[in-house]
VODREN-983977 format. One record per residue (C-alpha): residue number from 1; x, y, z; residue in three letters; chain. Coordinates in steps of 0.2 Angstrom, whole numbers, padded with zeros to 4 digits, m for minus. Layout:
! residues N
 pos    xx    yy    zz code unit
 NUM     X     Y     Z  Ala    A
...
! end
This chain:
! residues 407
 pos    xx    yy    zz code unit
   1  0141 m0128  0027  Met    A
   2  0142 m0145  0025  Thr    A
   3  0126 m0155  0015  Lys    A
   4  0122 m0163  0032  Ala    A
   5  0122 m0145  0040  Glu    A
   6  0111 m0141  0025  Phe    A
   7  0099 m0150  0027  Tyr    A
   8  0098 m0155  0046  Arg    A
   9  0082 m0150  0047  Asn    A
  10  0075 m0159  0032  Ala    A
  11  0056 m0170  0032  Arg    A
  12  0058 m0187  0027  Thr    A
  13  0037 m0192  0025  Asp    A
  14  0036 m0178  0011  Leu    A
  15  0040 m0180 m0005  Pro    A
  16  0045 m0162 m0011  Gly    A
  17  0038 m0146 m0007  Pro    A
  18  0025 m0148 m0020  Leu    A
  19  0018 m0163 m0011  Ala    A
  20 m0002 m0167 m0013  Gly    A
  21 m0005 m0158 m0027  Val    A
  22 m0009 m0167 m0044  Lys    A
  23 m0005 m0166 m0063  Val    A
  24 m0012 m0172 m0075  Val    A
  25  0001 m0169 m0092  Glu    A
  26 m0004 m0173 m0110  Val    A
  27  0013 m0169 m0119  Ala    A
  28  0026 m0177 m0130  Thr    A
  29  0044 m0176 m0132  Thr    A
  30  0053 m0163 m0122  Trp    A
  31  0044 m0144 m0118  Ala    A
  32  0029 m0153 m0108  Gly    A
  33  0035 m0166 m0102  Pro    A
  34  0054 m0155 m0094  Ile    A
  35  0040 m0145 m0086  Cys    A
  36  0030 m0159 m0077  Cys    A
  37  0047 m0166 m0072  Ala    A
  38  0050 m0151 m0063  Val    A
  39  0033 m0151 m0054  Leu    A
  40  0037 m0169 m0053  Ala    A
  41  0054 m0166 m0045  Asp    A
  42  0046 m0155 m0033  Leu    A
  43  0034 m0169 m0025  Gly    A
  44  0019 m0166 m0035  Ala    A
  45  0007 m0183 m0042  Asp    A
  46  0010 m0181 m0059  Val    A
  47 m0001 m0193 m0072  Ile    A
  48  0007 m0195 m0088  Lys    A
  49 m0006 m0197 m0100  Leu    A
  50 m0003 m0206 m0116  Glu    A
  51 m0011 m0216 m0131  Thr    A
  52 m0008 m0234 m0128  Pro    A
  53  0006 m0234 m0142  Thr    A
  54  0014 m0225 m0130  Gly    A
  55  0022 m0206 m0135  Glu    A
  56  0038 m0202 m0145  Val    A
  57  0051 m0199 m0133  Gly    A
  58  0051 m0218 m0129  Arg    A
  59  0056 m0222 m0146  Arg    A
  60  0070 m0210 m0150  Leu    A
  61  0089 m0211 m0149  Pro    A
  62  0101 m0214 m0141  Pro    A
  63  0095 m0229 m0129  Phe    A
  64  0105 m0228 m0111  Leu    A
  65  0118 m0242 m0114  Pro    A
  66  0114 m0258 m0109  Gly    A
  67  0094 m0254 m0104  Thr    A
  68  0081 m0252 m0118  Lys    A
  69  0076 m0235 m0111  Val    A
  70  0079 m0219 m0122  Ser    A
  71  0088 m0204 m0114  Phe    A
  72  0073 m0193 m0119  Met    A
  73  0060 m0204 m0107  His    A
  74  0071 m0208 m0095  Ala    A
  75  0075 m0190 m0092  Thr    A
  76  0062 m0180 m0093  Ala    A
  77  0047 m0193 m0085  Asn    A
  78  0054 m0200 m0070  Arg    A
  79  0045 m0196 m0053  Asn    A
  80  0028 m0198 m0062  Lys    A
  81  0014 m0211 m0065  Arg    A
  82  0010 m0217 m0083  Ser    A
  83 m0011 m0221 m0090  Leu    A
  84 m0014 m0225 m0106  Ser    A
  85 m0028 m0214 m0115  Leu    A
  86 m0033 m0214 m0131  Asp    A
  87 m0039 m0198 m0132  Leu    A
  88 m0045 m0199 m0146  Arg    A
  89 m0060 m0211 m0142  Gln    A
  90 m0074 m0203 m0132  Pro    A
  91 m0075 m0213 m0116  Glu    A
  92 m0055 m0209 m0114  Ala    A
  93 m0062 m0190 m0115  Arg    A
  94 m0076 m0196 m0101  Asp    A
  95 m0061 m0204 m0089  Ile    A
  96 m0050 m0188 m0094  Phe    A
  97 m0064 m0177 m0085  Leu    A
  98 m0064 m0187 m0071  Lys    A
  99 m0047 m0187 m0070  Leu    A
 100 m0048 m0167 m0070  Ile    A
 101 m0061 m0165 m0058  Ala    A
 102 m0050 m0172 m0043  Arg    A
 103 m0034 m0164 m0049  Ser    A
 104 m0025 m0146 m0050  Asp    A
 105 m0017 m0144 m0064  Leu    A
 106 m0015 m0150 m0082  Ile    A
 107  0000 m0146 m0096  Val    A
 108 m0002 m0150 m0111  Glu    A
 109  0011 m0145 m0127  Asn    A
 110  0001 m0153 m0142  Leu    A
 111 m0003 m0141 m0159  Thr    A
 112 m0014 m0125 m0151  Pro    A
 113 m0030 m0134 m0153  Gly    A
 114 m0031 m0152 m0154  Met    A
 115 m0036 m0153 m0135  Met    A
 116 m0052 m0144 m0140  Asp    A
 117 m0055 m0158 m0153  Gly    A
 118 m0054 m0172 m0142  Tyr    A
 119 m0067 m0162 m0132  Gly    A
 120 m0053 m0158 m0119  Ala    A
 121 m0048 m0142 m0120  Gly    A
 122 m0046 m0128 m0106  Tyr    A
 123 m0067 m0124 m0108  Glu    A
 124 m0070 m0144 m0106  Ala    A
 125 m0060 m0146 m0090  Ala    A
 126 m0066 m0131 m0082  Arg    A
 127 m0085 m0136 m0083  Ala    A
 128 m0080 m0152 m0072  Val    A
 129 m0068 m0140 m0060  Lys    A
 130 m0070 m0122 m0060  Pro    A
 131 m0054 m0119 m0052  Asp    A
 132 m0043 m0129 m0061  Ile    A
 133 m0027 m0122 m0071  Ile    A
 134 m0023 m0129 m0089  Tyr    A
 135 m0005 m0126 m0095  Val    A
 136 m0001 m0124 m0112  Ser    A
 137  0014 m0124 m0119  Ile    A
 138  0018 m0124 m0137  Ser    A
 139  0030 m0114 m0150  Gly    A
 140  0022 m0100 m0155  Trp    A
 141  0006 m0100 m0141  Gly    A
 142 m0010 m0101 m0142  Gln    A
 143 m0015 m0086 m0151  Phe    A
 144 m0004 m0074 m0164  Gly    A
 145 m0002 m0075 m0185  Pro    A
 146  0009 m0092 m0182  Tyr    A
 147 m0001 m0102 m0169  Arg    A
 148 m0004 m0116 m0180  Glu    A
 149  0014 m0117 m0188  Arg    A
 150  0025 m0133 m0184  Val    A
 151  0036 m0128 m0169  Ala    A
 152  0051 m0138 m0164  Tyr    A
 153  0066 m0131 m0152  Asp    A
 154  0078 m0126 m0166  Pro    A
 155  0062 m0115 m0175  Leu    A
 156  0062 m0105 m0161  Ala    A
 157  0079 m0103 m0158  Gln    A
 158  0081 m0095 m0175  Ala    A
 159  0066 m0087 m0174  Ala    A
 160  0070 m0078 m0157  Ser    A
 161  0087 m0072 m0165  Gly    A
 162  0095 m0083 m0153  Phe    A
 163  0105 m0092 m0168  Met    A
 164  0111 m0076 m0178  Ser    A
 165  0120 m0074 m0162  Leu    A
 166  0126 m0089 m0157  Asn    A
 167  0143 m0098 m0164  Gly    A
 168  0159 m0089 m0170  Asp    A
 169  0159 m0071 m0177  Pro    A
 170  0164 m0078 m0192  Gly    A
 171  0153 m0093 m0193  Gly    A
 172  0137 m0097 m0198  Ile    A
 173  0121 m0095 m0186  Pro    A
 174  0122 m0109 m0173  Thr    A
 175  0109 m0116 m0164  Lys    A
 176  0110 m0123 m0147  Ala    A
 177  0117 m0140 m0142  Pro    A
 178  0103 m0144 m0131  Thr    A
 179  0084 m0140 m0134  Tyr    A
 180  0086 m0125 m0126  Leu    A
 181  0069 m0116 m0130  Ala    A
 182  0060 m0133 m0127  Asp    A
 183  0071 m0131 m0108  Asp    A
 184  0064 m0112 m0106  Leu    A
 185  0047 m0116 m0112  Gly    A
 186  0044 m0129 m0099  Gly    A
 187  0055 m0120 m0086  Met    A
 188  0040 m0104 m0089  His    A
 189  0026 m0118 m0089  Gly    A
 190  0031 m0123 m0074  Ala    A
 191  0034 m0104 m0066  Ile    A
 192  0017 m0100 m0073  Gly    A
 193  0009 m0115 m0065  Ala    A
 194  0016 m0112 m0049  Leu    A
 195  0011 m0093 m0050  Ala    A
 196 m0008 m0097 m0055  Ala    A
 197 m0008 m0111 m0041  Leu    A
 198 m0002 m0097 m0028  Arg    A
 199 m0017 m0086 m0035  His    A
 200 m0030 m0101 m0035  Arg    A
 201 m0025 m0105 m0015  Asp    A
 202 m0029 m0085 m0015  Arg    A
 203 m0045 m0082 m0024  Thr    A
 204 m0053 m0098 m0028  Gly    A
 205 m0049 m0094 m0048  Glu    A
 206 m0043 m0105 m0060  Gly    A
 207 m0037 m0100 m0076  Gln    A
 208 m0030 m0104 m0093  His    A
 209 m0009 m0103 m0092  Val    A
 210 m0003 m0101 m0113  Asp    A
 211  0017 m0102 m0115  Val    A
 212  0024 m0101 m0131  Ala    A
 213  0042 m0107 m0133  Met    A
 214  0048 m0091 m0144  Leu    A
 215  0041 m0079 m0129  Asp    A
 216  0050 m0091 m0117  Ser    A
 217  0069 m0090 m0124  Ile    A
 218  0066 m0071 m0131  Leu    A
 219  0062 m0066 m0111  Phe    A
 220  0079 m0075 m0110  Gln    A
 221  0088 m0063 m0120  Ser    A
 222  0096 m0052 m0106  Asn    A
 223  0089 m0036 m0113  Gly    A
 224  0096 m0038 m0131  Leu    A
 225  0078 m0039 m0138  Leu    A
 226  0074 m0022 m0130  Thr    A
 227  0090 m0014 m0139  Leu    A
 228  0085 m0022 m0157  Ala    A
 229  0068 m0014 m0153  Ala    A
 230  0075  0003 m0149  Met    A
 231  0090  0002 m0164  Gly    A
 232  0104 m0005 m0157  Val    A
 233  0109 m0020 m0167  Glu    A
 234  0118 m0034 m0157  Pro    A
 235  0134 m0041 m0164  Thr    A
 236  0140 m0059 m0163  Arg    A
 237  0154 m0060 m0150  Met    A
 238  0157 m0079 m0150  Gly    A
 239  0167 m0082 m0132  Asn    A
 240  0170 m0064 m0128  Gln    A
 241  0158 m0057 m0116  Phe    A
 242  0153 m0037 m0120  Gly    A
 243  0153 m0031 m0102  Leu    A
 244  0171 m0040 m0097  Ala    A
 245  0188 m0039 m0104  Val    A
 246  0199 m0050 m0105  Pro    A
 247  0184 m0067 m0106  Ala    A
 248  0187 m0079 m0118  Asn    A
 249  0191 m0096 m0119  Val    A
 250  0211 m0100 m0117  Tyr    A
 251  0223 m0113 m0120  Ser    A
 252  0231 m0122 m0106  Cys    A
 253  0245 m0135 m0106  Arg    A
 254  0234 m0148 m0104  Asp    A
 255  0216 m0141 m0109  Gly    A
 256  0204 m0128 m0108  Arg    A
 257  0198 m0115 m0097  Val    A
 258  0186 m0100 m0098  Tyr    A
 259  0192 m0084 m0087  Ala    A
 260  0187 m0066 m0088  Gly    A
 261  0188 m0050 m0078  Val    A
 262  0171 m0042 m0074  Leu    A
 263  0180 m0031 m0062  Leu    A
 264  0191 m0017 m0061  Asp    A
 265  0199 m0025 m0044  Ser    A
 266  0200 m0042 m0052  Gln    A
 267  0211 m0034 m0066  Trp    A
 268  0223 m0028 m0055  Lys    A
 269  0225 m0045 m0046  Ala    A
 270  0230 m0052 m0064  Val    A
 271  0240 m0039 m0069  Ala    A
 272  0251 m0045 m0054  Gly    A
 273  0251 m0065 m0059  Ile    A
 274  0254 m0064 m0078  Ile    A
 275  0270 m0053 m0073  Gly    A
 276  0265 m0037 m0078  His    A
 277  0260 m0026 m0063  Pro    A
 278  0265 m0011 m0071  Glu    A
 279  0247 m0013 m0080  Leu    A
 280  0236 m0014 m0064  Ala    A
 281  0236  0005 m0063  Glu    A
 282  0240  0009 m0082  Asp    A
 283  0225  0021 m0089  Pro    A
 284  0223  0009 m0105  Gln    A
 285  0220 m0005 m0095  Phe    A
 286  0213 m0001 m0075  Ala    A
 287  0195  0001 m0081  Thr    A
 288  0185 m0009 m0092  Leu    A
 289  0182  0004 m0105  Met    A
 290  0202  0006 m0107  Gly    A
 291  0202 m0013 m0108  Arg    A
 292  0188 m0013 m0121  Ala    A
 293  0197 m0001 m0132  Ala    A
 294  0212 m0012 m0131  His    A
 295  0203 m0030 m0130  Arg    A
 296  0214 m0041 m0143  Glu    A
 297  0231 m0033 m0132  Ala    A
 298  0222 m0039 m0114  Cys    A
 299  0216 m0057 m0122  Asp    A
 300  0234 m0061 m0128  Ala    A
 301  0242 m0055 m0111  Leu    A
 302  0231 m0065 m0102  Leu    A
 303  0233 m0082 m0115  Ala    A
 304  0250 m0081 m0115  Ser    A
 305  0251 m0083 m0096  Trp    A
 306  0238 m0098 m0098  Leu    A
 307  0248 m0105 m0110  Ala    A
 308  0260 m0108 m0099  Glu    A
 309  0251 m0117 m0084  His    A
 310  0241 m0132 m0084  Ser    A
 311  0222 m0131 m0079  Gln    A
 312  0226 m0133 m0060  Glu    A
 313  0238 m0123 m0060  Glu    A
 314  0230 m0108 m0068  Ala    A
 315  0212 m0111 m0060  Ile    A
 316  0221 m0112 m0043  Ala    A
 317  0230 m0096 m0046  Ala    A
 318  0216 m0085 m0052  Leu    A
 319  0204 m0093 m0042  Ser    A
 320  0214 m0088 m0026  Ser    A
 321  0214 m0070 m0031  His    A
 322  0195 m0069 m0034  Gly    A
 323  0198 m0070 m0053  Val    A
 324  0183 m0079 m0064  Pro    A
 325  0188 m0097 m0073  Ile    A
 326  0183 m0112 m0074  Ala    A
 327  0188 m0127 m0085  Pro    A
 328  0180 m0133 m0101  Val    A
 329  0173 m0148 m0097  Ser    A
 330  0168 m0163 m0108  Ser    A
 331  0151 m0171 m0099  Tyr    A
 332  0159 m0184 m0098  Thr    A
 333  0171 m0175 m0084  Gln    A
 334  0157 m0167 m0077  Val    A
 335  0148 m0184 m0075  Ala    A
 336  0164 m0188 m0065  His    A
 337  0167 m0171 m0055  Asp    A
 338  0165 m0174 m0038  Pro    A
 339  0156 m0157 m0033  His    A
 340  0142 m0163 m0045  Val    A
 341  0142 m0178 m0035  Ala    A
 342  0141 m0170 m0021  Glu    A
 343  0126 m0160 m0025  Arg    A
 344  0116 m0175 m0030  Asp    A
 345  0114 m0171 m0048  Met    A
 346  0117 m0189 m0055  Leu    A
 347  0106 m0200 m0046  Lys    A
 348  0107 m0220 m0048  Pro    A
 349  0090 m0226 m0052  Thr    A
 350  0082 m0242 m0055  Arg    A
 351  0071 m0240 m0073  Leu    A
 352  0056 m0250 m0080  Glu    A
 353  0070 m0264 m0088  Asp    A
 354  0076 m0267 m0071  Ala    A
 355  0093 m0259 m0076  Ser    A
 356  0099 m0244 m0069  Glu    A
 357  0105 m0227 m0076  Ala    A
 358  0114 m0210 m0067  Pro    A
 359  0098 m0199 m0070  Ile    A
 360  0100 m0181 m0067  Thr    A
 361  0095 m0175 m0051  Gly    A
 362  0085 m0160 m0048  Pro    A
 363  0093 m0143 m0047  Ala    A
 364  0084 m0133 m0033  Ala    A
 365  0089 m0140 m0015  Lys    A
 366  0076 m0137  0000  Phe    A
 367  0084 m0139  0017  Ser    A
 368  0064 m0144  0024  Arg    A
 369  0056 m0152  0009  Thr    A
 370  0070 m0162  0000  Pro    A
 371  0068 m0168 m0019  Thr    A
 372  0077 m0180 m0028  Thr    A
 373  0073 m0195 m0042  Val    A
 374  0062 m0205 m0031  Arg    A
 375  0056 m0218 m0047  Ala    A
 376  0062 m0221 m0064  Gly    A
 377  0052 m0215 m0078  Ala    A
 378  0039 m0228 m0079  Pro    A
 379  0036 m0241 m0092  Ala    A
 380  0018 m0238 m0104  Leu    A
 381  0006 m0239 m0094  Gly    A
 382  0011 m0245 m0077  Gln    A
 383  0000 m0237 m0065  His    A
 384 m0016 m0238 m0077  Ser    A
 385 m0024 m0251 m0067  Glu    A
 386 m0021 m0241 m0049  Glu    A
 387 m0025 m0224 m0058  Ile    A
 388 m0043 m0228 m0064  Leu    A
 389 m0047 m0240 m0049  Ala    A
 390 m0044 m0222 m0039  Glu    A
 391 m0058 m0215 m0052  Leu    A
 392 m0066 m0228 m0045  Gly    A
 393 m0068 m0238 m0064  Leu    A
 394 m0072 m0258 m0054  Asp    A
 395 m0061 m0273 m0061  Ala    A
 396 m0071 m0278 m0074  Gly    A
 397 m0074 m0259 m0083  Ala    A
 398 m0054 m0258 m0084  Arg    A
 399 m0054 m0273 m0093  Ala    A
 400 m0068 m0268 m0106  Lys    A
 401 m0056 m0253 m0107  Leu    A
 402 m0043 m0263 m0112  Lys    A
 403 m0052 m0274 m0122  Ala    A
 404 m0057 m0260 m0134  Ala    A
 405 m0039 m0252 m0134  Gly    A
 406 m0044 m0239 m0125  Ile    A
 407 m0031 m0241 m0113  Ile    A
! end
């Protein structure tokens, strides 16, 4: 299928499948903002509330080369509108509640209890909008012994058990290079929001959705938590793969690849490719259990063959026989990959300082309601005037709020 064939019935009059859904974001840094980036990419109208000084994500380096825009802000706040509003002020709380009265969703990732302190918690929100869906994302959750602890992404990775299994078998526990717990918390926040929307549309009932980064990374632990609870201690395997033998990072003449054998039929193909067809039916290698018992020998056989070939040769040979293999690429290489370009995973986008940057695009593709990066991350308060006007505040009222430092 070509891209044109996939999108042949696409509509051009909608920003995405969530067109018409109104979201208020009170979030900072990554988990909450990336949750709302997903919703905004899907077509929701996301209004990002920030203090008049702006949230921390605007100030964190590195800045995109040749711009004055933080990589974090540019990535996590695209497709949103910005309203600067100091929720610590009573007048701001009143505006917030007016905004809630016309919205479907609230997403916040402040310390549990902080929104209640502002008079903007779930109970205050549902008092003005009984069917509101209020998504709270935090490190440890809204309840539980750890709820008041400080939470950052590496702490959730450490506490979840993930870090203990990540890295070389003989090395120290290692965090993921990306904001893994933040990302998963944000994704489960978006999933929870969509599920709650579905329930509201069927029943008219709103609800409070509590998402913990710890819970999110545990959910994605591939059954390891269950095994551990039953006395099976998972072991660190580095780049090897428990369900596939051989499987590892291997060196080619001009780079590295990740290759693996998941199926016995794939091993038969590999045996022929590497010049050992007799091993295709050898009881020590023909089955997964046999290969697992001879993991080092299997690894050595495949490693020896790959070392004599280029990445391109190795990928062509193994892929043509249905054997899993991929290059170990740097992000710089990926950014210039024609497949990534064809999938629209980098979208040239105008930024708030009038520069342009390739912003990472949405992952899910919709044949009828396509999504894209429609707009770059907004300047602080860029949409304050239009949003307040939508709430019925005239120019004089807006000027007073600005003079008072509330917006």
